[in-house]
C-alpha positions as CSV (number, residue, x, y, z in Angstrom):
1,M,23.9,11.5,-9.0
2,K,22.6,13.5,-6.0
3,K,20.1,15.0,-8.9
4,Y,19.7,12.1,-10.9
5,F,18.3,10.3,-7.4
6,L,15.7,13.0,-6.9
7,F,14.0,12.8,-10.4
8,S,14.0,8.8,-9.9
9,L,12.1,9.4,-6.8
10,I,9.8,12.0,-8.4
11,S,9.1,9.6,-11.2
12,L,9.0,6.6,-8.7
13,L,6.3,8.3,-6.5
14,V,4.8,9.8,-9.8
15,I,4.7,13.1,-8.4
16,A,4.3,16.1,-10.9
17,A,7.3,18.9,-10.9
18,S,4.8,22.0,-9.3
19,A,4.6,23.8,-6.5
20,Q,1.5,21.6,-5.0
21,T,0.7,18.7,-6.3
22,T,-1.8,15.5,-5.3
23,W,-1.8,12.4,-7.0
24,K,-4.9,10.0,-6.5
25,N,-5.7,6.4,-6.6
26,D,-8.4,5.6,-9.3
27,P,-10.3,3.0,-7.5
28,P,-11.7,0.8,-10.1
29,H,-8.1,0.5,-11.4
30,S,-6.5,-0.1,-7.8
31,R,-6.4,-3.3,-5.4
32,L,-5.0,-3.3,-2.0
33,G,-4.9,-7.0,-0.6
34,F,-3.4,-9.4,0.8
35,V,-2.6,-13.0,1.2
36,V,-2.2,-15.5,4.1
37,K,-1.4,-19.0,4.6
38,H,-3.5,-21.5,6.4
39,L,-2.6,-24.8,8.3
40,T,0.3,-24.3,6.5
41,I,-1.0,-25.5,3.0
42,S,-2.6,-23.3,1.6
43,E,-3.4,-19.0,0.7
44,I,-6.4,-16.8,1.2
45,E,-6.3,-14.3,-0.5
46,G,-8.5,-11.1,0.1
47,Y,-8.7,-6.9,0.0
48,F,-9.8,-4.0,1.1
49,S,-12.6,-2.7,-1.2
50,D,-13.0,0.4,0.2
51,F,-9.2,2.5,0.5
52,S,-7.7,5.5,-0.6
53,A,-4.2,6.6,-1.1
54,E,-2.5,9.7,-2.1
55,V,0.6,11.4,-2.1
56,T,1.3,15.3,-1.8
57,T,4.5,17.5,-2.2
58,S,4.7,21.2,-1.9
59,K,8.3,22.3,-2.0
60,P,10.9,22.5,-5.0
61,D,13.3,19.5,-3.3
62,Y,10.2,17.5,-2.3
63,S,11.3,17.2,1.3
64,D,8.2,17.4,2.7
65,M,6.6,14.4,0.1
66,K,3.9,12.7,2.4
67,I,2.0,9.2,0.9
68,K,-1.0,7.9,3.0
69,V,-3.5,5.5,2.6
70,T,-6.5,4.5,4.0
71,A,-8.8,1.9,4.4
72,K,-11.9,0.6,5.5
73,V,-11.9,-2.5,7.9
74,S,-15.4,-3.1,6.9
75,S,-14.6,-3.4,3.7
76,I,-12.4,-6.5,4.0
77,N,-13.1,-9.3,1.7
78,T,-11.9,-13.1,1.2
79,G,-14.8,-13.8,-0.6
80,V,-16.4,-15.8,2.1
81,E,-19.0,-13.7,4.0
82,M,-18.9,-15.7,7.4
83,R,-15.1,-15.7,7.2
84,D,-14.9,-11.9,6.7
85,N,-17.4,-11.2,9.4
86,H,-15.3,-13.3,11.6
87,L,-12.2,-11.3,10.6
88,K,-14.5,-8.0,11.5
89,S,-14.4,-9.0,14.6
90,A,-12.8,-9.0,18.1
91,D,-11.1,-12.0,17.8
92,F,-9.2,-9.7,14.7
93,F,-9.4,-6.5,13.2
94,D,-12.0,-5.3,16.5
95,A,-13.9,-2.7,13.2
96,E,-15.9,-1.5,15.5
97,K,-13.9,0.1,17.9
98,Y,-10.7,0.7,15.2
99,P,-12.4,1.6,11.9
100,E,-9.4,1.6,10.0
101,L,-6.3,0.8,8.7
102,V,-3.3,3.8,8.3
103,F,-0.1,3.8,6.5
104,N,1.8,7.0,6.5
105,S,4.8,7.2,4.8
106,T,8.0,9.0,6.6
107,K,11.0,8.7,3.4
108,V,11.1,6.8,0.0
109,V,14.3,5.0,-1.1
110,K,15.3,4.1,-5.3
111,T,17.3,0.7,-5.3
112,P,18.8,-0.4,-7.9
113,A,16.9,-2.0,-11.0
114,K,16.5,-5.9,-11.4
115,A,18.3,-7.5,-14.3
116,G,16.5,-8.0,-17.3
117,K,13.7,-5.4,-15.5
118,Q,14.3,-2.3,-18.6
119,G,11.8,0.9,-18.2
120,T,10.5,-0.9,-14.4
121,Q,11.9,1.4,-11.2
122,Y,12.5,0.2,-8.1
123,G,12.2,1.6,-4.5
124,K,11.5,0.8,-0.8
125,I,8.9,2.9,0.8
126,Y,9.3,3.7,4.7
127,G,6.7,4.9,7.3
128,T,4.2,3.7,10.0
129,L,0.9,1.3,10.0
130,T,-1.6,1.8,12.5
131,F,-4.6,-0.8,12.6
132,H,-5.9,-2.5,15.3
133,G,-4.8,0.9,17.9
134,I,-0.9,-0.3,17.4
135,T,1.2,1.7,15.2
136,K,4.6,-0.1,13.9
137,P,7.5,0.9,11.6
138,V,7.4,-0.8,8.1
139,V,9.3,-1.3,4.7
140,L,7.5,-2.3,1.7
141,D,9.0,-2.3,-1.8
142,V,7.7,-0.4,-4.6
143,K,7.6,-1.1,-8.2
144,Y,7.0,2.4,-10.6
145,F,6.0,1.2,-14.0
146,G,5.8,4.3,-15.5
147,K,3.6,7.2,-16.7
148,V,1.1,7.1,-20.0
149,T,-1.8,9.6,-20.6
150,N,-5.6,7.6,-20.2
151,P,-7.1,8.0,-23.8
152,M,-10.2,7.7,-21.4
153,N,-10.4,10.3,-20.1
154,N,-6.8,12.2,-21.0
155,N,-5.6,12.0,-17.7
156,E,-1.9,11.5,-16.6
157,T,-1.9,8.3,-14.8
158,A,0.8,6.2,-13.6
159,G,1.1,2.8,-12.0
160,F,2.8,0.6,-9.7
161,K,2.9,-2.2,-7.5
162,V,3.9,-2.0,-3.4
163,S,4.6,-5.3,-1.7
164,G,5.7,-6.4,2.0
165,T,5.8,-8.5,5.2
166,I,3.5,-7.7,8.1
167,S,3.6,-9.8,11.3
168,R,0.1,-10.4,13.0
169,K,1.6,-10.5,16.3
170,D,3.1,-7.3,15.8
171,F,-0.4,-5.8,15.6
172,D,-1.6,-8.3,18.5
173,L,-4.1,-9.6,15.6
174,G,-5.7,-12.8,16.2
175,P,-4.0,-14.1,18.8
176,K,-5.6,-16.6,19.9
177,F,-4.8,-18.9,17.0
178,P,-1.2,-20.2,16.5
179,E,1.0,-19.5,13.3
180,A,-0.3,-23.4,12.4
181,M,-3.9,-22.5,11.8
182,I,-3.4,-18.8,10.7
183,S,0.5,-17.8,9.5
184,D,2.2,-15.1,11.5
185,K,3.3,-13.5,7.9
186,V,0.9,-11.6,5.9
187,S,2.5,-10.5,2.3
188,I,0.6,-7.3,1.3
189,D,0.3,-7.0,-2.3
190,A,-1.1,-3.1,-4.0
191,N,-1.7,-2.1,-7.3
192,L,-2.7,1.1,-8.2
193,E,-3.1,4.1,-10.6
194,F,-2.2,7.3,-10.3
195,S,-4.1,10.6,-11.3
196,P,-3.7,14.0,-10.3
197,Q,-6.2,15.2,-7.9
198,K,-8.4,18.5,-9.8
């Protein structure tokens, strides 16, 4: 059972079975997005256009595997320039003072498959999220869809979706704006394709 769990975990993290492997996301086919409610009646979507993600391991038992995601706060894009500039300001992210958003994993745990969802693996990623000068623990859900060989470049390519919810208050993000205007809960919605770094 333990061996099965380890192999499932390896698949979930799209880690190749080698002494030292680093998988990096393919930017044109990856998106780090978010959704937040506005005035309690609608949802505003956005994303970070400049981000990178990688998974690395060096031990045979994968006990040292690491997942890191870094995003440039100045690349935030909600489709409205005036709103984006406001989000970059000191009212919210304060991109000039805190230019990066960083997630570092601490562990990944496989969870049972959903009924009727054959072929997809599920898990939870535990880690720390740092932005706006604050670091907090977070837990995210992950779906691993599998691996294929990309016919365009012959690279082994894996895809998965990461989602979860964080609190604005935890990161002192936009404290002047009450929940009736902007929800405290911000949903994270990331879709990623990874290939081994060459």
